[in-house]
N, C-alpha and C positions, 0 to 999 in steps of 0.2 A: 560699425556703421561708417566710421571715418575711412577705413580701408576701402569699403564699397564705393564711396563717393570719389575717393582718389583714383579708383580704377575706372570710373565711368564719367568723370567730369568732362573729358574730351568729347565723349558721345553727346552729352547734353549741350556742350558748346557748339558742336557741329550742327545739331538739330536746330538750335536757336538761330545760328547763322543762315541755315538753309531756309527757314521760315521768313527771316528778314529779307533775304535775297528775293524770294518769291513775291513778297509784298512790294518790294522796290520795283521789280519788273512790271507788275500790274499797274503800279502808280505811274511809272514812266510811260506806259502804253496808253494812258488816258483813263484807266479804270478808277472811278472815284467812290464806289460803294464800299466804304471801309468796314461797315458792320459785318457783312457776310465774310469778308476776308479775315477779320479778327476772330469770328466764330470758327472759321476753318483752322486758324492758328491755335485756338483754344483746344479744339478737338485733337489736333496733332500733339500738343503737349500733354493732353489727358491720356491719350494712348501711350505716349512715351512714359508717362508716370506709372500707368498700369503695368507696363512691361518691366520697368525698373523695380516696382514693388514686388511683382511676382518673382523676378530674378533674385532679389534680396531675401524674400521670405523663404524660398525653397533652398537657399544656400547659406542662410544666416549662421548655422552652426559651423559651417566650414570657415566662414570669416571670423567667427568667435574663436575657433581653435587656432587659426593663424595668428591672432592677436594675443592669445593667452600664453603664459609661461609654462614650460614643460616641467613636470615633477620628475619624470623619468623618460628615457628615450622611447620606451614602449608606448607612451602616450601619443606619439606622433602618428600611430596607425589605428587610433580609435575610429570605429565606424560611425558615420554621421546618420546613417539610415535615411538619407535624402538624395535626390537626383544630383549627380555631379556633372559638371561640364567636362568636355574632353581635356581641357587644360588642367583642371584639378585632378582628374584621374591620372594624367601623365605625370603631374607633380608627385602624386602619391606613389606611383610606381618608381619614380626616380629616388624618392626618399627611402623606400624599402630597399632598393638596390644599394644605395649608399650605406644604409644601416647594416645590411648583411656584410658588405665589404669592410666596414668599420669593425664589426664584431670579429670577423676572421683575422684582421690585422691585430686587434687587441689580444685575442687568444694566443696568437703566435708570439707576440711580445711578452706576454705573461709566462708562457711556457719557457721561452728563452731565458727570462730573468730567473725563474724558479730553478732551472738547470744550473745556471751560473752560481746562484747562491748555495745550492746543494753542493756543488763542486768545491766552493770556497770553504764551506763548513768541513767537508771531508778532508780537504787539503790541510787545514789548520790542525785538525786532530792527528793527521798522519805525520806532520812535521814535529809534533811534540815528542814522538818516540826517538827519532835521531838526535834531537836536542838533548834528551836525557842521556843517551849513549855518549855524546860528546862531553857532557858535564862529568860523567863518571870517568871517562878517559883522561880528562884534564886533571883530575885529582891525583893521578899517578905521575904527572909531569912536574918538573922542577919550576921554581919561580924564576923570572916573572911570567914565563909562558903560561903556566896554569891560570894565574889571575887574569891574564889578558884574554884567554879563551873563554873563561867563565863570564867575564864582563860582556863579551860580544854575544854569548848565548843568552844572557839575561836581556840584552837589548832586543834580540830576535824574539824571545819569549814574550816580552812586553808588547811588541808589535803584533804578534799572533793573537794575543789576548784581546787587543783592541779590535782586530778584524772579527774575532769571534763574537764580541759584544755588539759590534755593528750589525752582524747578521741576526743576533738575537733581538735587536731592537725592533725589527719589523713585526715580531710576534710577542712583543713585550708583555701584553696583557695576559697571554697564556703562560708566560714564564714566571709570573709573580707567585710567591708563597709568603704572604704577609703573616708575621707572628711576632710575639714579644722578643725584643733583642736588647741585651745589655750593651750599651754603647762602649763602655770601657773595655769589654772583652774584644770587640771588633777592633778597637784602636791597638790593643796589644797584639792581636793577630796580624794586622797590617804592618806594625813595626817589626815583628819577627820575620815576616816575609821579605821585608826590605832591608834587613840587617846588613847584608853585604853592600847594598846600594848606598846606605849611609856611610859605611866605612870607606868605600871607594871614592865617594864625593867629599868626604871629610865634613859632612853636615849631619848633625845629630839632633834627634827630637827631644823636646822637653814636654812632658805630659802633665797637665793640671786638671784636676776634677774638683770643682767647687762643691759638689754634692755627690756622695757615694751612691752607686747603684742606680744611675739614671737608666730607665727602661723605656723603650719606644716601640711602637708597632711599625714594622717596615719589613722589607725583604732583605735577609741577611746577605745573600750572594751579591745583589746589586749594591747594597751599602758598602760591602767590602771593595767592590770595584770603584765606586764613587770616591771613597776615602783614599784608595790607592792612587787614583788620578790626581787628587788634590795634593797629596804628599809628594808624588812624583814631580809635579810642577814646582812645588815649593822648594824641593831640594835642588832641582835642575837649575832654577834661576837664582839660587842662593850660593851655589858653588863658586868659590873664589871671592865672595863678598862678605859672607857671614857663615859661621859654623854651627848655627842653631836655627831650628824652626820650633814653633810653639803649637802644640795640639791641646785644645781646651774643651772641657765639657762643663756646661752650666745651664741653668734655667733662667728664663726672662719672660715675665708676664705670663706664666703658665706654659710657655713653650720651651722645648728642649733645643739646645744649640750645640752643634759640633763645629768647632772653629779651628781652622788651620792658618797660621800666620807665619810669614817668612820676612826676612830683612834683606832681601836681595835686590834684583834689578828693578822691580816694580813694572807697572804697565803704563805706557804713555796715554795721556788723556784721549788722544784721537783714536786709540784702539779699544778703549774700554766698552764702547757701545756694541762692538762686534765680536767680542771674545767668545760668545756662545754660538756664533755662526759656524756651520760645518766648513772644515778645511781652511778656516781663517787663522793664519799664523801671526800676522802683525809684525811690528818692528822687532820684538824679541825673538820671534820665530826665525826671521831672516838672520838675526845676529848669532843665535846659538845653533842654528842649522839642524836641530834634532826634533823640531816640533812638526807634528802631523796636522795640527788644527782640529783634531777629532776628540781629544780627551775631554775638554770642557763641554763640547757639544753633547757628547754622550752622557756626561754627568748631569747636565741640565735636562736633557730629554728624559732620563730615568727618574730624576727627582720630580719632574712635572707629572709623570705617570703615577708615581707613588704618592703624590699629594704633598711633597715637601717643597720648601722654598730655598733658593740660593741667593745670598747677598755677597757682593764683592766690593771691597774698598782697596784702592791701590794708589800709590804715589810714586812716580818715577824716581828711581835712585834710592828709595827708602823701604820698599817692600810691598807685599800684598797680603790682604786678609780675606779669606773666603769662609763664609758661614753657611752650614747646612742646617736648616731650621725645620724642626718637627712641630706640627701644630699642637695646640692644647689637647685636642682629642686623640692625637697620636702619642702624646706624652703620658705614659701610664704611671709615672712616678708621682705626678701631681694629683692623680685621682684618688 
């Protein structure tokens, strides 16, 4: 109703001004019979009111549709089964044309994005083969050339894995396989995988398990990735400051906690609110020059999809503690 009056208020004002002008002309011409003139004005407003009522009644659903919020784009073209003015028909045709153009552009963008992601997935898998060949070749070389080549190949492999998990994140719901997982076994697997990284960085893990055999429901592959990211960060920012990181398993208020603590550079207070943002490297990333800003983002995204929580405490110059928390319903040990 408001939209209708906003559209026709100028017509009503013009009609009122027209009737007033006619009365004024008759009055100035010496016509003093006011009652017939007022009756004529009343009839004019009555006919105008009838026209406006008919116009609104026959197009009320159109005005209601204009004022209502859309649930989907298809709702724009719902038929009103009422007479439409040339203006409303032209508007509907314009909307249909824009909608078709929008769908065409959207499909083209989706197709291009899908092709790009497919290419990236294939490229990552193809690069793993030459990396394996380079590692095997490096084993036959003398030191320090052999260690240097293997160090660089490990960095490339870490980057490729990050790209691969970024690609998997878009279909993460389809990639989950939740099952009971022994947390200590995952910790040992990650430590074994990063053995050369520990030696090269001269930072070594200490593992503490306050209760043996803590079992949680999670996705083993994604948990391996999340823990690898946390340990990689802990070692990277501890190198040259501390030679130890702590990996702890314990229960707290029925929840299982996997904690990674380092005693390295720490995170400045100004950066702590943004560390889970994609591509955010912060002060430490600019200082160490090896951060992509995607590790913690992917870890947080995967944890959220799995229903886990992440807590982080850090003090600049003293170190960082990150806790991956499994809810009481996910902690099968306490059941």
